[in-house]
C-alpha positions in Angstrom: 0.0 0.0 0.1 1.3 3.5 -0.8 2.1 5.6 2.1 -0.4 8.7 1.9 1.3 12.3 2.0 0.8 14.5 4.7 -1.4 17.6 4.4 -3.6 18.4 1.5 -3.1 20.2 -1.8 -4.8 23.9 -2.3 -7.3 22.5 -4.6 -8.7 20.2 -1.8 -9.2 23.4 0.3 -10.8 25.2 -2.7 -13.2 22.4 -3.1 -14.1 22.5 0.4 -14.7 26.1 0.6 -16.9 25.9 -2.8 -19.0 23.3 -1.3 -19.6 25.5 1.7 -20.5 28.5 -0.3 -22.8 26.4 -2.3 -24.6 25.5 0.9 -24.6 29.0 1.8 -26.5 30.1 -1.3 -29.0 27.4 -0.5 -29.3 28.7 3.1 -29.1 32.4 2.2 -26.2 33.2 4.3 -23.6 36.0 3.7 -21.0 34.1 5.8 -20.1 31.3 8.1 -18.0 31.6 11.1 -16.2 28.7 12.6 -14.3 28.5 16.0 -13.5 24.9 16.7 -10.2 23.3 15.9 -11.7 20.6 13.3 -13.7 23.2 11.3 -10.8 25.7 11.3 -8.5 23.1 10.0 -10.9 21.7 7.5 -11.1 25.2 5.8 -7.4 26.4 6.4 -5.0 23.4 7.0 -3.8 25.1 10.1 -2.7 22.1 12.0 -1.4 22.7 15.7 -1.2 21.0 19.0 -1.7 24.6 20.7 -5.6 24.3 20.5 -5.1 22.3 23.8 -4.6 25.6 25.5 -8.1 27.1 25.9 -7.1 30.6 26.8 -7.5 32.0 23.4 -10.2 31.9 20.9 -9.7 31.4 17.1 -12.1 32.5 14.4 -12.2 31.6 10.5 -14.9 33.4 8.4 -15.9 31.7 5.3 -17.5 34.4 2.9 -20.2 33.6 0.4 -17.7 34.6 -2.3 -13.8 34.3 -2.0 -11.3 32.7 0.2 -11.6 32.2 4.1 -10.5 34.9 6.5 -8.5 34.0 9.5 -9.1 36.2 12.6 -6.5 34.7 15.2 -4.2 35.4 18.1 -0.8 37.0 17.0 1.0 33.9 18.3 -0.5 31.8 15.4 0.2 34.3 12.5 3.4 32.3 11.4 1.5 29.1 11.3 -1.6 30.1 9.5 0.8 32.2 7.1 2.1 28.7 5.9 -1.5 27.6 4.8 -3.1 28.7 1.7 -5.0 31.5 3.6 -3.9 35.1 2.5 -6.3 37.4 4.8 -5.0 36.9 8.3 -6.1 39.4 10.8 -4.6 39.2 14.4 -4.8 40.6 17.7 -2.5 40.2 20.9 -4.4 37.6 22.8 -5.3 37.0 25.5 -7.1 40.4 25.8 -10.2 39.6 27.9 -11.9 43.0 27.4 -11.8 42.4 23.5 -10.4 39.0 22.5 -10.9 39.5 18.8 -14.7 40.1 18.9 -14.5 43.8 17.5 -12.1 42.3 14.6 -14.6 39.6 13.8 -17.5 41.9 13.9 -15.6 44.3 11.4 -15.0 41.4 9.0 -18.6 40.3 9.1 -19.8 44.0 8.8 -17.7 44.7 6.0 -18.7 41.7 3.7 -21.4 42.2 1.0 -24.7 41.9 2.8 -27.0 40.1 0.4 -29.1 38.1 3.0 -28.2 39.6 6.3 -27.5 36.1 7.8 -24.4 34.6 9.2 -24.1 30.9 10.0 -22.6 29.5 13.2 -22.3 26.1 14.7 -24.9 26.6 17.4 -26.8 23.1 17.2 -26.5 19.4 17.3 -23.1 18.0 18.4 -21.3 21.2 18.3 -20.1 23.9 20.7 -18.5 27.6 20.3 -15.1 27.6 21.4 -15.4 31.1 22.7 -17.2 32.7 25.9 -20.6 32.6 25.7 -20.8 36.2 26.8 -18.5 37.2 23.8 -20.8 35.4 21.4 -23.8 37.3 23.0 -21.9 40.5 22.6 -20.8 39.6 18.9 -24.3 39.2 17.9 -25.2 42.8 19.1 -22.2 44.2 17.1 -22.6 42.4 13.8 -25.7 43.9 11.7 -26.8 40.5 10.6 -28.8 37.6 12.1 -26.8 34.7 13.3 -28.3 31.2 12.4 -27.5 27.7 13.2 -25.5 25.7 10.6 -24.2 23.1 12.7 -26.0 20.1 10.7 -25.1 21.6 7.4 -21.3 21.6 8.3 -21.7 18.0 9.7 -22.9 16.9 6.3 -20.1 18.9 4.6 -17.4 16.9 6.4 -19.2 13.7 6.2 -18.5 13.2 2.6 -14.5 12.5 2.9 -12.2 13.2 -0.3 -9.9 10.3 -1.5 -6.9 12.0 0.3 -9.0 11.9 3.6 -9.8 8.4 3.4 -6.3 7.5 2.6 -5.3 9.0 6.2 -7.9 7.2 7.8 -6.8 3.8 6.0 -3.5 4.5 7.1 -4.1 5.0 10.9 -6.3 1.8 10.8 -3.2 0.0 9.4 -1.1 1.4 12.4 -3.6 0.5 14.8 -3.9 -2.9 13.6 -0.2 -3.5 13.9 -0.7 -2.5 17.8 -3.7 -5.0 18.2 -1.8 -7.7 16.6 1.1 -7.5 19.1 -1.0 -7.6 22.2 -1.1 -11.5 22.4 2.6 -11.4 22.3 3.0 -9.7 25.7 -0.1 -9.6 27.5 -0.1 -11.9 30.3 -2.1 -12.8 33.6 -0.5 -10.7 36.4 -0.2 -7.4 34.2 -2.6 -4.6 34.8 -4.9 -3.1 32.2 -2.9 0.0 32.3 0.4 -1.6 31.7 -1.1 -3.7 28.6 -2.5 -0.2 27.4 0.7 1.5 27.7 2.5 -1.1 25.4 -0.2 -1.0 23.2 0.1 2.8 22.9 4.0 2.7 22.4 3.8 0.2 19.7 1.2 2.3 17.8 3.6 5.3 18.1 6.5 3.1 16.9 4.4 1.8 14.0 3.8 5.5 12.8 0.8 7.0 14.7 1.3 10.5 15.5 -0.6 10.3 18.8 -2.8 7.8 20.8 -5.2 10.0 22.8 -8.0 7.6 23.1 -7.1 4.2 24.8 -9.8 2.8 26.9 -10.0 -0.9 28.6 -12.4 -2.9 30.5 -12.0 -6.2 32.1 -13.5 -8.8 34.4 -14.2 -12.4 35.3 -15.3 -13.8 31.9 -16.6 -10.4 30.7 -16.6 -6.8 31.4 -19.5 -4.4 32.4 -17.9 -1.0 31.9 -16.1 0.4 28.8 -15.7 4.0 29.7 -13.5 4.3 32.7 -10.3 2.3 31.9 -7.4 1.3 31.8 -7.2 1.0 35.7 -4.6 -0.9 37.8 -7.0 -3.7 37.8 -4.8 -6.9 37.5 -5.7 -9.4 34.7 -6.5 -12.9 36.2 -6.9 -16.2 34.5 -10.5 -16.3 33.1 -10.7 -12.6 32.6 -12.0 -11.1 29.5 -10.3 -7.8 28.5 -11.5 -5.3 25.8 -9.5 -2.4 24.4 -11.0 0.3 22.4 -8.5 3.0 20.8 -8.6 6.1 18.6 -5.1 6.8 17.2 -4.3 9.6 14.9 -2.3 9.9 11.8 -2.0 13.3 10.2 -5.1 14.5 12.2 -7.6 11.6 11.3 -8.6 9.0 13.7 -9.1 5.4 13.7 -11.7 4.0 16.1 -12.0 0.3 16.8 -11.7 -2.3 19.4 -10.6 -5.8 20.1 -11.3 -8.6 22.6 -9.3 -11.4 24.4 -9.7 -14.0 26.9 -7.0 -15.1 29.4 -6.8 -18.8 29.8 -10.3 -19.7 29.3 -13.8 -18.3 28.4 -17.4 -19.7 29.1 -19.5 -20.8 25.9 -21.8 -18.1 26.7 -19.2 -15.4 26.2 -17.7 -17.2 23.2 -21.2 -17.0 21.8 -21.6 -13.3 22.6 -18.4 -12.8 20.6 -19.8 -14.6 17.5 -22.8 -12.6 17.7 -21.3 -9.3 17.7 -19.0 -10.5 15.1 -21.9 -11.7 12.8 -23.7 -8.3 13.6 -20.6 -6.5 12.1 -20.9 -8.5 9.0 -24.7 -7.9 8.5 -24.1 -4.1 9.3 -21.4 -4.1 6.5 -23.6 -5.9 4.1 -26.3 -3.2 4.9 -24.0 -0.2 4.5 -24.7 0.7 0.9 -25.3 4.1 -0.9 -28.7 5.1 -0.7 -29.4 2.9 2.5 -29.6 4.6 5.9 -27.8 4.6 9.1 -31.2 3.2 10.7 -30.8 0.2 8.0 -27.4 -0.4 9.3 -28.9 -0.4 13.0 -31.6 -2.5 12.2 -29.3 -5.0 10.4 -27.0 -5.3 13.3 -29.6 -5.3 16.1 -31.6 -8.1 14.6 -28.5 -10.5 15.0 -27.9 -9.3 18.5 -31.7 -9.7 19.4 -31.6 -13.1 17.9 -28.6 -14.0 20.1 -30.5 -13.1 23.3 -29.1 -9.4 23.8 -30.7 -7.9 26.8 -30.0 -4.5 25.9 -27.3 -2.0 24.5 -26.6 0.6 27.2 -24.1 2.3 24.7 -26.9 4.0 22.5 -26.0 3.3 19.3 -24.1 0.7 17.2 -21.6 2.9 15.4 -21.0 6.5 14.0 -19.2 9.0 11.7 -15.4 9.1 12.0 -12.6 11.4 10.6 -10.9 14.6 12.1 -12.9 13.7 15.2 -13.0 10.4 17.1 -16.7 10.5 16.8 -18.7 12.4 14.0 -22.2 12.4 12.9 -24.0 10.5 11.9 -25.0 7.9 14.5 -26.3 4.4 13.6 -29.6 4.1 15.7 -33.2 3.3 15.3 -34.2 6.8 14.3 -31.2 8.6 12.9 -32.1 7.7 9.3 -29.2 9.6 7.5 -28.8 8.5 4.1 -25.6 6.8 3.2 -23.1 8.2 0.4 -19.8 7.4 -1.1 -17.2 8.8 0.7 -18.8 8.4 4.3 -16.2 6.9 6.8 -18.1 5.0 9.6 -17.8 2.7 12.5 -19.7 -0.4 12.9 -20.1 -1.0 16.7 -22.6 -3.7 17.9 -22.4 -4.0 21.5 -24.9 -6.2 23.7 -25.4 -6.9 27.2 -25.6 -10.8 27.1 -26.0 -11.5 30.8 -26.5 -9.7 33.8 -23.2 -7.6 34.3 -21.7 -9.0 31.0 -21.2 -7.1 27.9 -19.7 -7.6 24.5 -18.6 -4.9 22.3 -17.1 -5.2 18.8 -16.0 -2.4 16.5 -14.6 -2.0 12.9 -14.2 0.9 10.3 -15.6 1.1 7.0 -16.0 3.6 4.0 -18.9 3.7 1.9 -18.1 3.6 -1.8 -20.2 3.3 -5.1 -20.6 -0.2 -4.9 -21.2 -0.9 -1.2 -18.7 -0.7 1.7 -15.1 -1.2 2.1 -13.2 -2.3 5.2 -10.6 -0.1 6.5 -9.7 -2.1 9.5 -8.3 -5.9 9.1 -11.2 -7.5 10.8 -11.0 -9.2 14.0 -10.7 -12.9 14.4 -14.2 -14.7 14.1 -13.6 -16.4 17.2 -12.8 -15.0 20.7 -9.1 -15.0 21.1 -7.7 -17.0 24.1 -4.4 -15.8 25.5 -2.8 -18.7 27.3 
């Protein structure tokens, strides 16, 4: 497999901007304002670890015509200057009395006002990475109405370009390398934390840029929680261990898990593993252009229910994937998002198969013109027993 290149061509950013401007025309907007790292990076290519610092707000304005405009702290000017963005306006942040607000207002007020409306990500699965008081003040300074474009932005980012898909495929390959090595060193007597630390180091050595999400759950013949680990719990004979990870290469995530038993596992637990594996197969078969996320859900839940699922406390059986670990849409009974080529998804069937016993399985796929394609190397069809 050819190694993908880092970054994107200017043409990629031009196409993203043109697609957004088409949406703006349809929604009757003069501009869209973005404040979060994924959306800023999506339109500019500005990729920095500095987003971990919450002190300074950042703004990118995409006008109805022309290139995006960056309104950012002075500390980021050199980095933004290396992107395709020409119009970079700065202020000496942090400046709490006016942290870029007047500059943003000036840009929005001087843009052509055809519709008198500005889009911002105010709604579903979004947030404003700026003080709410500053946003409220901005709405009084700008002579335009602010409207929600969160769903529209999710829909834009749902369709990945070939270059984006290549990055996801690469981090899935790297993550598979880390998972394959776990049976080589994981043993009874080690803690969840020790196993996960080695797993993270293996992924970094295999080429991952970072491994910000590594969780684990374990217990006698099963686990009943997948959210809080890894912990210092010691793995014992007869335990089942789940590790779920989201690693990153060039700003794009993998997100899948694997299960192992140590020494032995009950037939009930082995059967639950087979059920989630089969559910993933059925979800993959249902993931075709024109079908919906609810079709995926129904295909997977039918298998889980037939195999005695008592419930699913995760709330969904997969989701979108890309610049963020979890993106829209969700595979649920009511989501009904239409699948389109270029959408990168997770298939994540999970079931409570007995009181206090959960089995979770996850793979990554991309929707193509002909159906779906695996981005992960599939897990073994039978639960792996580490002797």
